[in-house]
N, C-alpha and C positions, 0 to 999 in steps of 0.2 A: 435597439440595444439588444443584446445576449443576456441572459440569466446566468450564461456558462461564467465562472470565475469570478463572480458580482461577490461584493461587499470587502472588496482588498483595498484596504486605507493608502491612501496614495499622499505623499506631501514633500514630493521634489521631483526632478525632470524626467524621471524613471518614469512615472506616469503618463507621459505625454503622450506617446502611442496609444497607450490605452483610451485616454478621455479623446482622442480624435477617432480611433476608431468608435467609439460608442456615441459621440456626437453624430459624425457622418451616420451610422447606422439609423440614428433616429432623423437623419436627413431624408435618407434611401428613405423610409418606411413612410415618409408624410413631407413631401417637399415643401407643402405650406406652413409647415412648423417654423424652417429658416426664412421664407421667405416673407412670410408675415403678413397682416392685414394691413395693407400699405392704407387703405383708406380709412383707417382708423386710426393709421400711427402720426400719418404725414402732418396733420395740424397741432400734434400735443410735442410740443419742444423737441422735435428731434427725436423720439421716442425708438422710428424704425432704425434711424440710423445708429445710435447706442445698443439698442438690440444686435444687430448686426457685428457690431463692434465687439462687443460681449462674447457672441458666437465664436468669433475669430479667436479671443483670447482663451476659452473655452475648450476648443478644437486644438490649439495647439499647449493644452497644457496648464497655462496661465490661471489657474483655478481662482485664486484671492483676488485679482483683478477682475476676471470676471464676473465673481458673487458678488463684488461690490457695485458693478454696474446694474446688476440683476435686483439687488436690492434697491439702490437708489430709485429704480423705473418703480418698483413696487410701492417706495413709500409716498410715490406720486400717484399710482394709480394702483392700488391694491386687490383689483380683480383682475389686471392683464393677465390673460390667458398664457402668452405665449412666455410670459418673465416667470409665474408661476411653474408653467412645465418645465424650462429649462432648469431653471432654479433647483427642482425636484430631482431632474437628470445628474445634477453637477454634485446635488450631495449626496445621492447612493454612489457615485463613483467615487466618492471622497470617504465612503464609508458610514457617514451619517444616515441610515436607514430609517430610523425613525423623522428624521427630518426630511426626509424624501418624502416620506409618507403625506407628513402634514401638507405640505405645498401642493403634493399633487392631487389628494383629496380638494384641496382649496381649489386647483384646476378645472374639476370634475362640477365641482359644486355650483360653480358662476358660469360652467359653460352654457353656452347657446352655438355650440360651434357644430357642425356637422360632424358624421359618423366616423370619418375616417382620422379627424384629429383627435376625439375623444378614444378612439382606439389605441393611437400610439399612447395618450397617458395611462389606460388601463394598461397596457402591456408592460411602461415603465413602473406603474405601483405593483403588478403583478411581479417583476424582477424583485424591488425593495420587499416587499413581503416575503418572498423566498430568502432572503439574505438574513432577513429576523426569523428565518425559520417557523413563520405562521403559513404553514403551507397550505392548510384550508383556503385563508383569504387569497393568498396566491393563484392557485386552481382558479378561483372563483374570476380573479381580475384578468387573467389569460382568456379565460371562458366570454367573458364580458368583451374583452378586446375583439375575440372572434365574432361577436355577435353582432359588434358595428360593421364588422369589417371579415366576411368569412373567407378570405382567401389572403389571408395577412400572415403570410411566411415567416415573418419575425416571432409572431405570437403563438405559431404553430411549434415553432422550434423550442421557443421557451418554456411552453406548457409541456412537450415532450423532455424535456430538461428536468423540470420537476415532477414529472411521472414516473420517470427513473430512479430520482431520486428515495423516490416512495415504492419503490420495488415495482409499481404495476409496467411491467417493462413492454409486455405486448401492445399497449396502447400507448406507450412510449415511441415506440418504432412507427406507428399507424401516425403519429403525429408528424414524424420526421420525413415520411414517405409523400404526405399530404402537401408537406411544407417543400420538396422536392419536387415533386409534380408540378408546383405553382411554379417553383423558380429552379429549373434542371441545374442551373449551375450554382445553387445557392452552397457557398462551401459548410457556413456552421451546421445546417442540417445534415449533409454529408459527413463531415467528422462525427457529431454526435451520435450518426447511425454506425458508423465504422466502430466506434466505443464501443455501443449498445452489442453489435454483434460478436465483438470480439470478447465481453464480459462473459458473453454465454460460449464461449470460444467457438463458434463458428468464423474462426481467423480467415477461410480462404472465400466466403461472403464478404468479410469484413475490408478485405485488401483491394479490391475497386473505390470503393468508397472512399477510401484513405489516396488513395492514387489520385482521386477526381480533388480532392479539399487539396492536396499538396499541390497540384496543377494549377490550383485558381491563382496562386501568388499570393494570398492571405496568411498571416503568420497565426498559428492558433498552438501557444504555449505547450510543449512537450508531446506535438504529433509526429514529427519523425520519428522519435524515438518509440512510439506508441506502434507506428508502423513497421520499424525494424524488429519489434516485439514479434509482432502479430507472425512476421515470416521466420522467425527463431522458433517460434510454436510450430511453426507448419514442418520446419527441417528444412526449409530453403535457404541453400546456403551461398547460392550466386551473388557475389557482389557484397557481401556482409561483412570481409574483412575491412573493406573501404569505408562502409557504413560505420564502424567500429573505430577506425580512427578517426573520419568526420566527426563523431558525437564525440570523443575523447577530446579532440583540438578544441570543440565548442564549449564546452564545458566548461576547460581552462579558460577559456574566453571569457566566463562569464555568462553564457546564454544560456534558455530555459528551454532545452532540445531535449529531455527526457527525464521521467520522473524517477527518485530515486532507486524503487524496487525493481521497476525495468531494467536500470542500468549493471546491477549486481551482476547477472550471468555472464557480462561481456567483460572482455580482457583490458579492464581498468586497473589502478593502480587505488591502494586506501586513503591518498590525500586526494584523488580524481573521484572517489566514493563522496567524500566531506565535502567536497565543494561541490557535487552534483545536488546532495541532499540541503546544503546552505540556499542555494539558489532557488529550489524548490520551496523550502519554509521561506526566505526572504519576500517571495512574491505571493504568498498565501497567507502569511501571517505578519505583515511588516508594521502592526500598529501592536504587537505583542508590549516592545520597547522596554524600559526599565521595569514598570509593574509586574513582568512574568517573571523577573530575575528574581535568584537566589537573598533573601534576607534573614537577618536574624528575627524569625519568626517562628511561633512555634505556639500550640494550644497546652491547657494547662496540665502540668505533668498528673499522670496517672498511674495506675499501677500497670495496665497494657499499653501496647502499640497498637493502634488502630492502621490498619494496610487495607487500601482499595487497590483489587484489581481489576482495570478496566478493558475490557474485553469483545469483540462482535463474533468472537470465537468458543464461547459458551455454549458449544453443540459437538456433533459429531464432523471434529476437526482436528486436526494431527497437533494444535497448541493445547487442547483440552486432554487429548489422550496422555500427552505428553505430562501434564499438570495436574492431573486427578488426583494420585496418590499424595502429591505435595498438599493439596488443599483438604484431603483426609487428615493427614498426619500433623498440622499444623499446632503446636503447643498451646492452645487453650486457654492457658492459664497464664499466657503471656502475652498473647496476641489477639485481637478481635480482628475477623476478616471481614473485607466486605466484597460483592460484586456487583461491581458496575457494566452491567450488560447492552448492549447496543447490536445494532446491525439487522439483517432481516430477522421475521418469526423463525423460531427454533420450538419445537414440538418432538425431540427423538429423546433416545433413552440416555444418551448423553448427557444434556440439555437435564433432565428430570433429575437426573443422579446428581450433577453439580449445584443443581439448586439447595439442595441437602446440605452441604459442606463448608457452607458460609454463615455468619452470624446474620448478615445482614446478604437477600440475595435483590438486586434492585435494577429493574428494568429501566433504561433511560433514553431510548429508543426516540420516545416523544417529545424528549426535554430538551428547552434550548442549551445552548450551550452556558448562557449565563445562568439560568436555572440548575445547572449540574453543577457551577461553581458554588453557588448559593447551598446547594445540598451538602456537598464535598464541607463547605465550613461549618454549618450546622450540623454533622456528624463527626466536626472536631478531627477530620483525617489526618493523620501524620504523613504517611507517605502512601504517596500516588503512584503506583505501577502502571507503566504503558505495557500492556501486550499486545500492543497491533503495530505502532510507528506509522510508518508511509504504507501499509498494505490495504488489501479493499476492505470499506465499511470504516476506515478510521478516525477516530474522533480528535484531533491533535490538537484544534483550537481549543479542547476543555482544559488543556494543558498551558496551550499559549496563554490561558488566561490564570493561569497558576493557581491550581485546585489546591494544594497542598503545600505545607513547607518544605518537603521532599518529594522531588519528582524523578522517577527510575524508568529507564528505558530497557527491558529485558524480555527476552525470547523471541516475540513476534517477529523484528524485524530484524536480522543477522547483521549489524552492521551503526554506524554511528546515523544519527536523525538530523545531525545540521543544524540543530534547534539550541538556543543558550538557554533556554528553559528547562532541561534535564539536568538535574543535578548527577547524577550518577548513569554508566553502563555497568552491566553485569559480564563479568569475561570469565576467562580462566587464561593460564600462562601459555597455551597453545592458541587462542584464538585473537589474543592479543597480548604483544610481549610487552615485555618492562619498557623499551624504548620508544612506544609506538604509539604512546597514549596520546600524543601532541597530533595525531591521524583524528581522532574524536572532540566533538564538537562539546561533549557532555563532559564536565567542572572535572570530574573523577572517576576513576575505575573500580569497581569492587570485584576482585580477583577470586573466584572460588577456588576450592582444591580440585584435583582431578576435572572434573567438565563441567562448563556451565550448562550445558543442557540436562532437565530434570528426566526423568525415566519414571514409570508405573509397573514395579515389580510383580505388581499382584494383575496386569494383564493376563488373562488366559490364553494359552494355545490349544488349538482342539488336538484331540489325542489320534484323529483321523488325519492321515495323511492321504491326498487323492492320489490316484495312478495318471504314470505320466501322461499316457495317451488322452487323458480326461481335460488337461488340460494344453494338448497340443505339442507336447513335448516328444521327441522320437523315446524308445525304450531304452535305446544305450547311448553312450554318448556323452563326453564332456557339458557340462549345462553353466556357460557364464551369462552371469544375471545383472541385470541393472535396473531399477524400479523408479528410477527418477523421472521428473515431466521432463515432455520434449524440448522444449528451449533451455535444456540444461545440456544437450547433448550438440556439443559441435564438432566441427570437422576435423578438428586435432587428435579428438577423440576415438572419434569413429575411423578414423584410419586405422588409430591401435587394434580397435578393435577387430575390425577387418582382417588386420595381419595376422591376429591369432587366432581367427576361425581359419586362416591358409594353415595355420603351421601345425592347429590340434585338429587331427583326425576327426571326421563326425561330432565336432561339436557343433553349437548349436549357441546363440544371443537369446535369451528369454528377458523382452522388454514389457515395459505396461501397454496397458491397453490405449492404445493412441487411439484417434479416431482415423478414419478410412484415408486421410489426404497424406495425414503423417504416416501412417502404413506404407503407402504408393512411392513417396518420396525416398524413404528410408529405404525400403527396397529396392529401387531404382538406384540411389548409391552405391548399394551393395553388389549389385549387377555391375556396376561401372567398376567397380575394384576387383571384380572376378568372383564373388559371391553369390550362389546360388541363391534365388532371394526365399525359398521355404527355410534357410537357415536362421531365418530370423523369426522367432515366436512371437507374438504377441499373447499378453495374458488377458483371460477374460475376468469381468466382475465377479468378486464372491460375495456373499451374505452377510459376512460378519469379519468382525478383525481377528476373531479366534482363527476362523479359517484362512485369511490370508497370512497370516503368520504360520500357520501350519504349513504351508505349501512352499516357503522359505528352505523344507528338507529337500524337497525336488532340486535344488540349485547344489553347485560346487563350489561356486566363487562370484562374491557380488564384486563389480568392476565398476568404482566410482567413475562421476565426471569431474571436469577440472574447478573451473572458473566458480561455479555453484555447486558444491558439493549436495553430496546424500545428507539431510538431519532427520527429520522425524523416520525416513525411509532406512536410515543407517539404524538407525535405534531399532527399526523392526527387524531388519536383518541380520544384526547382532543377536537381539532378544528369542529370533527365532532358530539361533545354531547356526546361521550362515557366516563364514567369515568374509570382512570387507577390506578390499583392497584398495585405499587410498593415496592420492597425490595432492599435501597442501599446497597453497599459492601464500600469495603477497597478501591477503585480507580476510577478514574476520570471515566470512561467507564460505572463502575457498580454505578455511582449517578444522571446521567445525567435525567432518568425519574424523580428522586426524586425531581431536580431541576425544571423541569416542572411543576408537580404535586402543587409542593411550589409558584411558579410563578402565578398560576392560583386559587391559594389561596385554596386550597382543601388540607392542610397538614394531615388528618386523613386521606389518602391515602395511606401514606407513615408507611411501616412497620418496625418494631423492628429487629426482626427475622424471620427466616424461621417459626416457631409456630406461631407468630402473623399473618405473612401472610395469611397462610394457614385459622386460626380463622378468620380474617377479611374478607378472602373470601368467607368464610360460611356464615356468619352472614349475609351480603349483600345479598346472593343466597336466605336465609330464610326470611328477612326482605322487603319486596317490599317496604314497607312506606318508610323506611330508605335509601336504594338506591333512589328511585325517589326523596327524598329532596337532594340526591346528584346530581341525573341530574340535577334538577330544578337548583341549586345552579352555576354548572358550565354552563348551558345556558346564565345565568344573567351575571357571571363575564366573559364569551368569549368575551363580549365587552367591557369589565372596567378594567379585570386586566391588569397586566403589559405581562404577557407571548404573548399576540396577540395585544399588543400597537405596531406597528411595528413602527410607527414616535418617539415614547418615544426610543425605544431601539438603531436607529438608530443615535438619539444624545447622547445616552451614549455610544457607539461604536464611535463615530465621536470626544467626550470627550477623550477616551482612545488614540485614534492616536495622539489629540494634545497634550496631557502630555506627550505622549511619544518623539514627536516633539520638543516640549520646553526644553526638559530635554537634549538631544541631541543638540539642538542650544547653551546651554551652556556647551559643552563639558562635559557634565558628562555621566559615564556610566550608563546603564538600573538599574531602581531600582524599586519595587512591589509597586503598589498601589492599593488605590480603588477610582472607579470611583464614584464622587457623585451623588446620588438619586436626579432626576429633578422631577419636580410634574408630576403624572399620566397622565396628559392631554396633555404633552410636546408642 
């Protein structure tokens, strides 16, 4: 059985396919398990036939009936190896991991079976321990399985998944490769290797593994979406339109085809984004149930509201850069703030700075979900804020357990999380319009004035502006700029960009420093459209954020992507004095740049449609006086407009927390509300 996706409690027919696969996996790993020991079974009241019948029920997802037979057999034969083993597998599949461990340990304790059979029990036991987040025990069990059977590909694959979870990437990939060497067509290991490579942004290497896993015919949740996203990262556009339509159709049909974050940059609408998130949450946290829902529950009333910010990104990361000023300016007379930090180890300057900004900074990386829930209860947290959502290293499970009376989706995931255990989403009137609340699974919307995205107005900008030649730009000519990630660059917006280069003589397009494969693909696409590849200039990495902000002075106009706007990248451009042209779409994620531009008082940089976007960009490129006027206004507004007034923003956010909390104190369910704007000087 594979540990990938383990621990998903299933209590209906949706689990049938998953249970069948798991039992079949055990069967494949050790055929004797399902064949059983006929010599010892034939003379014991038809035990063999009963076990075979139970296995068939188990494979068909009829867990209750299968469990009843296993229990009947164990009542007469308490040490029966096969019944103990299969009972452990069944309980693990249903999410009762501690129960699974109990039966699997009994199977090992009384076992005099040969090594291959014990290897399967150790493997199953490792999966159960991993689901309990007892990673040390899980690793030992997988290694015990391999000690029994050195070439057990399933145990190697599961060990690889565990090591990847622990951040031991190279060891993880070695396990996957060994599993593939043993079983060259093993789709589990092929898929996991692809995922591991993609997380390292080694997309070109990942694609053959994705193709192999897809070609196996075995279904893995969200794998097709991962494959499409890898090609988007490489800007390999051939066939993507058809892929997008197929993915959208399968989302509407309720299939687990793509993870929510991977779907965001695709041309879907807000309803499809919600459906995608709901499918994802239902598959991963089906047991959240009523226990995780809002209820009239509160901690004792006290003088200060206790807010826990939960994130894997308390480090040199865009979320931290945006929020650092807010954490510093929180009103300590009214709020106690807690950081619940998880994710990979962080030792950078930003992490060190943030550790001083909270009343308590707590690293929960090694804590189980249950322990985090208990910690939040002991601290009497009033509002738990999820700054990650469905992004890398997220801990959605702690919110599924209901760690605080109020739970909020904020900033990290620009859209709905598809989960009823979130009470509020923070937005503004641009990203979430008044009539669109139904597109969000959160019970209510807290609309902030101006923009929902925070900014730190104390971010330093280097006084030194580099020479154009040092960053690869020509000495003269108009510089269009877009520092967005490669997966945001679609064929439609690239076509517009190339037409602009055609029409603006001597102009260049300055892009983020993508890898060699992305550069080659974009240069090839430019050449197809009649643009010399050298007119695409790729940035190099700078040592500091201050230097990165300063180099925006070398560009003339930031031209945004469509379905997934610039977010922190847009704030960087505007704070660096670079006007940004954007086209808002139909979703939260496609309107954030418009929200930012609006909050810096430059609404004329918001296009109505794709043609207007192209016309505005061309007009500004050919009219230097008009562009200079916008730059002058931006420079003036940077210090007066709401977008970069961190204190004002913080007071508005605190007002939102206060309103949520006061309603909770009255035992009233969440309700959408507008935060009343304060004076701009706060």
